[in-house]
N, CA, C and O of each residue as an XYZ file, in Angstrom:
672
protein
N       0.961     -1.266     -0.116
C      -0.225      0.142     -0.114
C       0.682      1.478      0.200
O       1.294      1.618      1.259
N       0.684      2.605     -1.048
C       1.592      3.461     -0.775
C       1.001      3.959      0.403
O       0.052      3.679      1.135
N       2.229      5.103      0.297
C       2.313      5.752      2.194
C       2.111      7.181      1.697
O       2.312      8.058      2.537
N       1.720      7.587      0.389
C       1.238      8.504     -0.089
C      -0.101      8.714      0.407
O      -0.677      7.758      0.926
N      -0.845     10.163      0.293
C      -1.944     10.271      0.483
C      -2.639     10.212     -0.293
O      -2.289     10.122     -1.470
N      -3.816     10.240      0.078
C      -4.783     10.250     -1.448
C      -4.939     12.308     -1.823
O      -4.813     13.113     -0.901
N      -5.108     12.583     -2.724
C      -6.032     13.897     -3.076
C      -6.894     13.889     -3.869
O      -6.707     13.590     -5.048
N      -8.295     14.300     -3.251
C      -8.960     14.674     -4.612
C     -10.441     13.258     -4.367
O     -10.472     12.251     -3.660
N     -11.433     13.848     -5.305
C     -12.208     12.496     -5.230
C     -11.603     11.878     -6.175
O     -11.091     12.446     -7.139
N     -11.610     10.256     -5.915
C     -11.258      9.378     -6.428
C     -10.043      8.852     -6.841
O      -9.660      8.280     -7.862
N      -9.352      9.309     -5.417
C      -7.734      9.073     -5.789
C      -7.403      7.608     -5.317
O      -6.286      7.432     -4.830
N      -7.942      6.940     -5.379
C      -7.054      5.430     -5.148
C      -8.141      5.137     -3.987
O      -8.447      5.893     -3.065
N      -8.608      3.946     -4.247
C      -8.532      2.797     -2.968
C      -8.508      2.382     -1.899
O      -9.294      2.182     -0.974
N      -6.379      2.140     -2.359
C      -6.115      2.181     -1.695
C      -5.499      2.483     -0.736
O      -5.143      1.945      0.313
N      -5.404      3.452     -1.230
C      -4.179      4.926      0.023
C      -4.942      5.380      0.780
O      -6.095      5.602      0.408
N      -4.485      5.686      2.221
C      -5.235      6.561      3.085
C      -4.559      8.339      3.345
O      -3.369      8.643      3.251
N      -5.494      9.118      3.617
C      -5.233      9.961      3.646
C      -4.529     10.216      5.380
O      -4.937      9.803      6.466
N      -3.556     10.911      5.085
C      -2.702     10.608      6.876
C      -3.762     12.063      7.180
O      -3.965     13.077      6.512
N      -4.219     11.646      8.340
C      -5.397     12.697      8.427
C      -4.271     13.972      9.529
O      -4.925     15.015      9.497
N      -3.645     14.098      9.943
C      -2.315     14.752     10.362
C      -2.028     15.630     10.074
O      -1.789     16.649     10.720
N      -1.959     15.241      8.183
C      -1.005     16.243      7.578
C      -1.907     17.126      6.970
O      -1.668     18.285      6.630
N      -3.502     16.189      6.795
C      -3.937     17.260      6.087
C      -5.304     17.926      7.300
O      -6.494     17.903      6.988
N      -4.948     18.305      8.239
C      -6.114     18.876      9.035
C      -4.742     18.908      9.786
O      -4.564     18.129     10.723
N      -3.819     19.739      9.424
C      -2.831     20.011     10.671
C      -3.088     20.304     11.893
O      -2.923     19.631     12.910
N      -3.713     21.870     11.679
C      -4.455     22.521     13.253
C      -5.053     21.327     14.276
O      -4.564     21.053     15.371
N      -6.143     20.725     13.707
C      -6.875     19.652     14.513
C      -5.559     18.818     14.479
O      -6.101     18.140     15.352
N      -4.400     18.246     14.314
C      -3.847     17.409     14.865
C      -3.057     18.131     16.203
O      -2.829     17.697     17.333
N      -2.739     19.468     15.525
C      -2.214     19.915     17.107
C      -2.970     20.448     18.236
O      -2.472     20.741     19.323
N      -4.336     20.570     17.884
C      -5.158     20.426     18.581
C      -5.547     19.341     19.706
O      -6.200     19.603     20.716
N      -5.066     18.165     19.381
C      -5.276     16.826     19.604
C      -4.173     16.730     20.645
O      -4.435     16.301     21.769
N      -2.456     17.268     20.173
C      -1.246     16.575     21.149
C      -1.348     17.934     21.515
O      -0.357     18.476     21.027
N      -2.205     18.988     22.277
C      -2.663     19.845     22.778
C      -3.293     19.669     23.692
O      -3.031     20.091     24.818
N      -4.412     18.893     23.317
C      -5.149     17.939     24.467
C      -4.190     16.867     25.090
O      -4.222     16.726     26.313
N      -3.107     15.895     24.133
C      -2.271     14.985     25.001
C      -1.415     15.600     26.063
O      -1.296     14.902     27.070
N      -0.749     16.828     26.065
C      -0.277     17.955     26.588
C      -0.945     18.050     28.085
O      -0.472     17.598     29.128
N      -1.874     18.587     27.946
C      -2.578     18.963     29.536
C      -3.307     17.321     30.159
O      -3.550     17.009     31.325
N      -3.424     16.856     29.430
C      -3.462     15.300     30.126
C      -1.842     15.084     30.625
O      -1.552     14.679     31.750
N      -1.313     15.269     30.067
C      -0.035     14.893     30.553
C       0.263     15.396     32.077
O       0.770     14.838     33.050
N      -0.297     16.751     31.846
C       0.110     17.513     32.961
C      -1.158     17.172     33.951
O      -0.919     17.351     35.146
N      -2.183     16.808     33.690
C      -2.945     16.688     34.523
C      -2.985     15.314     35.175
O      -3.216     15.283     36.383
N      -2.798     14.229     34.552
C      -2.244     12.740     34.850
C      -1.090     12.877     36.365
O      -1.242     12.432     37.503
N      -0.004     13.648     35.779
C       1.340     14.214     36.975
C       0.768     14.914     38.296
O       1.248     14.738     39.416
N      -0.059     15.533     38.076
C      -0.788     16.622     38.926
C      -1.505     15.720     40.062
O      -1.557     15.948     41.271
N      -2.046     14.626     39.332
C      -3.382     13.856     39.750
C      -1.997     12.956     40.830
O      -2.080     13.087     42.051
N      -1.160     12.346     40.399
C      -0.266     11.119     40.991
C       0.512     10.223     40.289
O       1.526      9.663     40.704
N      -0.315     10.048     38.567
C      -0.004      8.824     38.007
C       1.085      9.074     37.663
O       1.392     10.211     37.308
N       2.031      7.958     37.688
C       3.147      8.331     36.994
C       3.451      7.512     35.862
O       2.709      6.640     35.410
N       4.991      7.953     35.263
C       4.661      7.863     33.853
C       4.598      6.657     33.115
O       4.434      6.449     31.912
N       4.819      5.635     34.430
C       5.110      4.106     33.984
C       3.751      3.919     33.937
O       3.340      3.590     32.825
N       2.974      4.021     34.755
C       1.572      4.163     34.503
C       1.168      4.495     33.591
O       0.500      3.711     32.916
N       1.458      6.155     33.056
C       0.189      6.557     32.246
C       0.658      5.585     30.710
O      -0.127      4.992     29.969
N       2.015      5.668     30.587
C       2.268      4.225     29.389
C       1.728      2.820     29.245
O       1.373      2.178     28.256
N       1.793      2.441     30.991
C       0.508      1.158     30.685
C      -1.019      1.517     30.031
O      -1.805      0.956     29.268
N      -0.979      2.430     30.575
C      -2.356      2.577     29.505
C      -2.460      2.980     28.632
O      -3.601      3.192     28.221
N      -1.316      3.324     27.835
C      -1.175      3.940     26.680
C      -1.270      2.696     25.549
O      -1.936      2.800     24.519
N      -0.314      1.233     25.997
C       0.178      0.100     25.559
C      -0.978     -0.768     25.714
O      -1.086     -1.765     25.001
N      -2.252     -0.333     26.989
C      -2.814     -1.710     26.707
C      -3.830     -0.863     26.111
O      -4.475     -1.752     25.555
N      -4.454      0.232     25.817
C      -5.472      0.561     24.965
C      -4.919      0.424     23.888
O      -5.870     -0.260     23.511
N      -4.015      0.431     22.687
C      -3.677      0.613     21.706
C      -3.513     -0.995     21.426
O      -3.774     -1.478     20.324
N      -3.112     -1.673     22.398
C      -3.607     -3.505     21.962
C      -4.894     -3.694     21.350
O      -5.271     -4.145     20.269
N      -5.619     -3.075     22.662
C      -7.474     -3.310     22.279
C      -7.589     -2.820     20.922
O      -8.449     -3.297     20.180
N      -6.820     -1.934     20.540
C      -7.300     -1.124     19.088
C      -6.267     -1.593     17.737
O      -6.288     -1.105     16.607
N      -5.638     -2.371     18.104
C      -4.338     -2.853     17.008
C      -4.290     -1.649     16.763
O      -5.170     -1.216     16.019
N      -3.619     -1.028     17.109
C      -2.724      0.154     16.696
C      -1.772     -0.065     16.810
O      -1.331      0.054     17.953
N      -0.700     -0.587     15.566
C       0.092     -1.258     15.924
C       1.774      0.317     15.762
O       2.988      0.218     15.945
N       0.981      1.367     15.402
C       2.205      2.694     15.055
C       2.124      3.291     16.849
O       3.165      3.602     17.426
N       1.024      3.357     17.410
C       1.059      3.617     18.505
C       1.236      2.786     19.631
O       1.248      3.257     20.768
N       1.419      1.184     19.319
C       2.222      0.028     20.259
C       3.587      0.632     20.050
O       4.293      0.625     21.058
N       3.913      0.955     19.372
C       5.589      0.747     18.803
C       5.835      2.145     19.834
O       6.432      2.071     20.908
N       5.195      3.527     19.219
C       6.078      4.660     20.276
C       6.116      4.089     21.990
O       7.086      4.072     22.747
N       4.492      3.588     22.292
C       4.584      4.126     23.362
C       5.004      2.649     24.169
O       5.024      2.511     25.392
N       5.250      1.850     23.401
C       6.459      0.303     24.220
C       7.593      1.232     24.252
O       8.086      1.448     25.359
N       7.994      1.705     23.425
C       9.654      2.726     23.662
C       9.561      3.547     24.585
O      10.482      3.495     25.400
N       8.382      4.677     24.850
C       8.122      5.506     26.212
C       7.929      4.557     27.531
O       8.148      5.045     28.640
N       7.559      3.332     27.410
C       6.993      2.675     28.751
C       8.642      2.176     29.337
O       9.226      2.207     30.420
N       8.948      1.741     28.000
C      10.680      1.004     28.593
C      11.574      1.935     28.851
O      12.577      1.592     29.478
N      11.378      3.723     28.306
C      12.192      4.651     28.819
C      11.860      5.134     30.527
O      12.680      5.466     31.384
N      10.428      5.034     30.628
C       9.873      5.139     32.010
C      10.731      3.820     33.349
O      11.046      4.050     34.517
N      10.840      2.844     32.752
C      11.107      2.259     33.988
C      10.532      1.212     34.041
O      10.729      0.413     34.957
N       9.519      0.959     32.850
C       9.115     -0.181     32.548
C       9.950     -1.703     32.181
O      10.890     -1.776     31.390
N       9.420     -2.765     32.879
C       9.724     -3.828     32.443
C       9.866     -4.770     31.048
O       9.077     -4.205     30.291
N      10.218     -5.455     30.596
C       9.652     -6.168     28.982
C       8.660     -7.430     30.063
O       7.972     -8.367     29.657
N       8.775     -7.242     30.683
C       8.137     -9.234     31.095
C       6.676     -8.473     31.667
O       5.679     -9.158     31.441
N       6.409     -7.125     32.389
C       5.303     -6.444     32.721
C       4.397     -6.070     31.079
O       3.226     -6.082     30.702
N       5.726     -5.765     30.484
C       4.848     -5.302     29.184
C       4.845     -6.401     28.258
O       4.135     -6.063     27.311
N       5.294     -7.534     28.090
C       5.012     -8.710     27.883
C       3.754     -9.404     28.120
O       3.200    -10.099     27.268
N       3.336     -9.211     29.241
C       2.201    -10.079     29.589
C       0.984     -9.103     30.003
O       0.012     -9.558     30.606
N       1.097     -7.547     29.603
C       0.018     -6.447     29.904
C      -1.155     -6.902     29.395
O      -2.162     -6.400     29.895
N      -1.353     -7.935     28.308
C      -2.888     -8.000     27.851
C      -3.291     -9.047     28.813
O      -4.348     -8.905     29.427
N      -2.663     -9.923     28.970
C      -3.701    -10.497     30.266
C      -2.802    -10.092     31.636
O      -1.993    -10.798     32.237
N      -3.042     -9.309     31.795
C      -2.715     -8.258     33.076
C      -3.304     -8.792     34.398
O      -2.575     -8.917     35.382
N      -4.647     -9.116     34.435
C      -6.091     -9.998     35.411
C      -4.980    -11.433     35.745
O      -4.672    -11.740     36.897
N      -4.348    -12.396     34.184
C      -4.028    -12.660     35.238
C      -2.853    -13.183     35.571
O      -2.393    -14.280     35.254
N      -2.289    -12.156     36.373
C      -0.722    -12.381     36.842
C      -0.539    -11.645     37.858
O      -1.467    -10.905     38.186
N       0.421    -11.641     38.462
C       0.163    -10.732     40.059
C       1.507     -9.575     39.995
O       2.159     -9.341     41.012
N       1.813     -8.901     38.663
C       2.875     -8.157     38.585
C       2.289     -6.814     38.739
O       2.981     -5.844     39.048
N       0.935     -6.745     38.513
C       0.435     -5.270     38.692
C       0.174     -5.210     39.936
O       0.168     -6.263     40.574
N      -0.261     -3.276     40.949
C      -0.131     -3.502     41.700
C      -1.979     -3.134     41.756
O      -2.619     -3.254     40.711
N      -2.503     -2.809     42.720
C      -4.064     -2.638     42.980
C      -3.678     -1.452     42.100
O      -3.258     -1.940     41.051
N      -3.625     -0.101     42.038
C      -3.653      0.704     41.568
C      -3.685      0.411     40.103
O      -4.721      0.049     39.544
N      -2.793      0.536     39.618
C      -2.000     -0.580     38.255
C      -3.363     -0.637     37.552
O      -3.875      0.082     36.693
N      -3.897     -2.043     38.387
C      -5.210     -2.354     38.295
C      -6.203     -2.063     37.819
O      -6.818     -2.521     36.855
N      -6.479     -0.930     38.788
C      -7.347     -0.404     38.721
C      -7.935      0.720     37.422
O      -9.090      0.858     37.019
N      -6.698      1.410     36.983
C      -6.256      2.122     36.223
C      -6.409      1.115     34.991
O      -7.247      1.490     34.170
N      -5.815      0.006     34.723
C      -5.719     -0.576     33.748
C      -7.218     -0.563     33.349
O      -7.524     -0.316     32.183
N      -8.039     -0.791     34.169
C      -9.950     -2.090     34.218
C     -10.870     -0.670     33.433
O     -11.822     -0.771     32.659
N     -10.171      0.682     33.968
C     -10.936      1.891     33.404
C     -10.302      2.273     32.300
O     -10.796      3.184     31.634
N      -9.417      1.821     32.002
C      -8.711      2.400     30.696
C      -9.305      1.618     29.799
O      -9.529      2.217     28.747
N      -9.903     -0.342     29.828
C     -10.473     -1.167     29.385
C     -11.763     -0.382     28.832
O     -12.047     -0.204     27.647
N     -12.659      0.156     30.252
C     -14.377      0.253     30.416
C     -13.848      1.741     28.928
O     -14.394      1.697     27.826
N     -12.956      2.670     29.213
C     -13.460      3.639     28.908
C     -12.882      3.464     27.010
O     -12.967      4.306     26.116
N     -12.456      2.385     26.972
C     -11.903      2.065     25.024
C     -13.119      0.779     24.892
O     -12.827     -0.118     24.102
N     -14.621      0.646     25.720
C     -15.502     -0.032     24.807
C     -16.977      0.489     26.154
O     -17.448     -0.023     27.169
N     -17.163      1.472     25.529
C     -17.816      2.439     26.480
C     -18.949      1.725     26.122
O     -19.401      1.585     27.258
N     -19.776      1.151     25.382
C     -20.945      0.112     25.249
C     -21.320     -0.399     26.287
O     -22.481     -0.560     26.664
N     -20.363     -0.680     26.799
C     -20.105     -2.366     28.377
C     -20.252     -1.672     29.587
O     -19.251     -1.276     30.184
N     -21.667     -1.429     30.127
C     -22.387     -0.993     31.023
C     -21.475     -1.766     32.814
O     -20.983     -1.400     33.882
N     -21.743     -2.794     32.128
C     -20.941     -4.198     32.907
C     -19.679     -3.501     33.488
O     -19.777     -2.827     34.513
N     -18.518     -3.655     32.853
C     -17.840     -3.175     32.230
C     -17.189     -2.039     33.132
O     -16.370     -2.112     34.049
N     -17.897     -0.878     32.500
C     -18.041      0.363     33.543
C     -17.822      0.747     35.055
O     -17.088      1.474     35.724
N     -19.328     -0.539     35.301
C     -19.939     -0.626     36.705
C     -18.187     -1.409     37.251
O     -17.346     -0.839     37.946
N     -18.107     -2.551     36.769
C     -16.339     -2.917     37.599
C     -15.513     -2.592     37.764
O     -14.754     -2.790     38.712
N     -15.406     -1.931     36.790
C     -14.404     -1.048     36.805
C     -14.308      0.405     37.321
O     -13.286      1.047     37.559
N     -15.127      0.643     37.396
C     -15.143      2.162     38.638
C     -15.392      1.537     40.175
O     -15.310      2.349     41.097
N     -15.674      0.218     40.484
C     -15.808     -0.399     41.596
C     -14.714     -0.367     42.448
O     -14.417      0.087     43.553
N     -13.988     -1.309     41.123
C     -12.547     -1.358     41.513
C     -11.993      0.026     41.785
O     -11.204      0.211     42.711
N     -12.307      0.775     41.169
C     -11.012      2.595     40.969
C     -11.088      2.815     42.366
O     -10.044      2.964     43.001
N     -12.611      2.871     43.134
C     -12.894      3.427     43.335
C     -12.215      3.141     45.176
O     -11.980      3.884     46.129
N     -12.111      1.614     44.904
C     -11.510      1.215     46.047
C      -9.742      1.589     46.339
O      -9.136      1.325     47.378
N      -9.277      2.135     45.341
C      -7.688      2.357     45.471
C      -7.575      3.768     44.877
O      -6.388      4.090     44.913
N      -8.252      4.633     44.402
C      -8.258      5.653     43.223
C      -8.878      6.993     43.464
O     -10.071      7.280     43.559
N      -7.728      7.819     43.551
C      -8.388      9.047     44.272
C      -9.840      9.597     43.508
O     -10.483      8.555     43.385
N     -10.746     10.819     42.885
C     -11.398     11.403     42.040
C     -10.506     11.447     41.049
O     -10.537     10.782     40.014
N      -9.423     12.519     41.490
C      -7.920     12.722     40.576
C      -7.707     11.392     39.529
O      -7.783     11.060     38.346
N      -7.464     11.020     40.547
C      -6.587      9.631     39.856
C      -7.580      8.886     38.687
O      -7.129      8.407     37.647
N      -9.106      8.883     39.086
C      -9.485      8.244     37.957
C     -10.103      8.795     37.196
O     -10.905      8.115     36.557
N     -10.002     10.531     36.865
C     -10.421     11.277     35.966
C      -9.032     11.302     35.180
O      -8.938     11.347     33.953
N      -7.706     11.255     36.303
C      -6.941     10.845     34.785
C      -6.930      9.724     34.137
O      -7.030      9.560     32.921
N      -6.797      8.888     35.029
C      -6.798      7.626     34.371
C      -7.379      7.491     32.784
O      -6.801      7.116     31.764
N      -8.994      8.031     33.044
C     -10.143      8.228     32.094
C      -9.495      8.776     30.905
O      -9.386      8.155     29.848
N      -9.006     10.140     31.149
C      -8.304     10.895     30.198
C      -7.311     10.780     29.373
O      -7.264     11.095     28.184
N      -6.329     10.209     30.199
C      -5.012      9.456     29.232
C      -6.202      8.517     28.721
O      -6.856      9.223     27.954
N      -6.650      7.532     28.778
C      -7.088      6.242     28.096
C      -8.088      7.283     26.786
O      -8.259      6.819     25.659
N      -8.558      8.446     27.122
C      -9.475      9.295     26.192
C      -9.040      9.456     25.650
O      -9.842      9.601     24.728
N      -7.760      9.685     25.125
C      -6.676     10.857     24.597
C      -6.146      9.911     23.485
O      -6.395     10.104     22.295
N      -5.187      8.581     24.079
C      -5.373      7.499     23.621
C      -5.922      6.896     22.158
O      -5.522      6.765     21.001
N      -7.170      6.599     23.025
C      -7.869      6.420     21.690
C      -8.332      7.256     20.444
O      -8.871      6.920     19.389
N      -7.934      8.444     20.938
C      -8.193      9.221     20.007
C      -6.734      9.121     18.762
O      -6.925      9.083     17.547
N      -5.573      9.098     19.302
C      -4.420      9.304     18.758
C      -4.515      7.555     18.165
O      -4.085      7.324     17.035
N      -4.868      6.861     18.675
C      -5.309      5.185     18.155
C      -5.720      5.420     16.268
O      -5.027      5.332     15.255
N      -7.772      5.877     16.614
C      -8.032      6.015     15.695
C      -7.010      6.615     14.748
O      -6.408      5.820     14.026
N      -6.732      7.903     14.651
C      -5.439      8.996     13.847
C      -4.659      7.945     13.320
O      -4.175      8.071     12.196
N      -4.419      6.616     14.188
C      -3.292      6.244     13.504
C      -3.575      5.373     12.346
O      -3.301      5.481     11.151
N      -4.414      4.176     13.270
C      -5.449      3.539     12.466
C      -5.991      3.619     10.958
O      -5.759      3.073      9.879
N      -6.841      4.602     11.481
C      -7.544      5.270     10.074
C      -6.252      5.631      8.841
O      -6.269      5.471      7.621
N      -5.341      6.091      9.621
C      -4.382      6.815      8.620
C      -3.026      6.043      8.346
O      -1.848      6.346      8.158
N      -3.906      4.720      8.432
C      -2.735      3.794      8.546
C      -0.865      3.917      8.649
O      -0.066      3.223      8.020
N      -0.604      4.834      9.473
C       0.555      5.521     10.012
C       1.353      3.865      9.675
O       0.812      2.767      9.547
N       2.670      4.208      9.614
C       3.394      2.978      9.055
C       4.526      3.320     10.677
O       4.712      4.147     11.570
N       5.074      1.784     10.076
C       5.766      1.227     11.740
C       7.110      0.750     10.701
O       7.255     -0.249      9.996
N       7.951      1.879     10.943
C       9.618      1.222     10.149
C      10.371      0.894     11.487
O      10.147      0.867     12.697
N      11.704      0.590     10.323
C      12.416     -0.049     11.682
C      13.369      1.158     11.420
O      13.679      1.894     10.484
N      13.735      0.934     13.020
C      14.595      2.589     13.403
C      15.511      2.641     12.790
O      15.725      1.874     11.850
N      16.327      3.602     13.179
C      17.875      4.007     12.975
C      18.471      3.031     13.995
O      17.946      2.705     15.060
N      19.584      2.637     13.535
C      20.275      1.878     14.707
C      20.209      2.506     16.210
O      20.002      1.774     17.179
N      20.384      3.791     16.327
C      20.763      4.302     17.677
C      19.263      5.152     18.582
O      19.142      5.759     19.646
N      18.400      4.789     17.536
C      17.354      5.294     18.424
C      16.299      3.898     18.523
O      15.078      4.010     18.641
N      17.018      2.592     18.452
C      16.105      1.502     18.906
C      15.934      1.751     20.253
O      15.220      1.013     20.932
């Protein structure tokens, strides 16, 4: 599939529009939201590792290769382990995550699947036991934001390329 974006009606059914390039002001607004959410998360007491766990888990659920690549590297830079990242898709079946992390991951999954009222109720109940209102709000905002970026990247078909040897 070509990496060029379509231009004009009938520009080819196989090519995708790079949404961030087509409407850069909208993309800048989304990145501004992400910056505000990072600030809110830090202010609420969510550390960078937890934020990146949410980003990776939501990206797994949305099958966003671009965001998985980006946020897996960010999680490792923040101090996350390969072991925990390797089992993140099955986090409920491990003892590797704290109660706070488990609650935030449950909220992230409920945010990603908003039509599942049972999932939302269970996630909120779990979160209420271990997170403050600020932490709950921040975790949900992180999930909302990465969901938006996932959709942008999946629909644009942003490529995941082999990194340069010094940036792996």
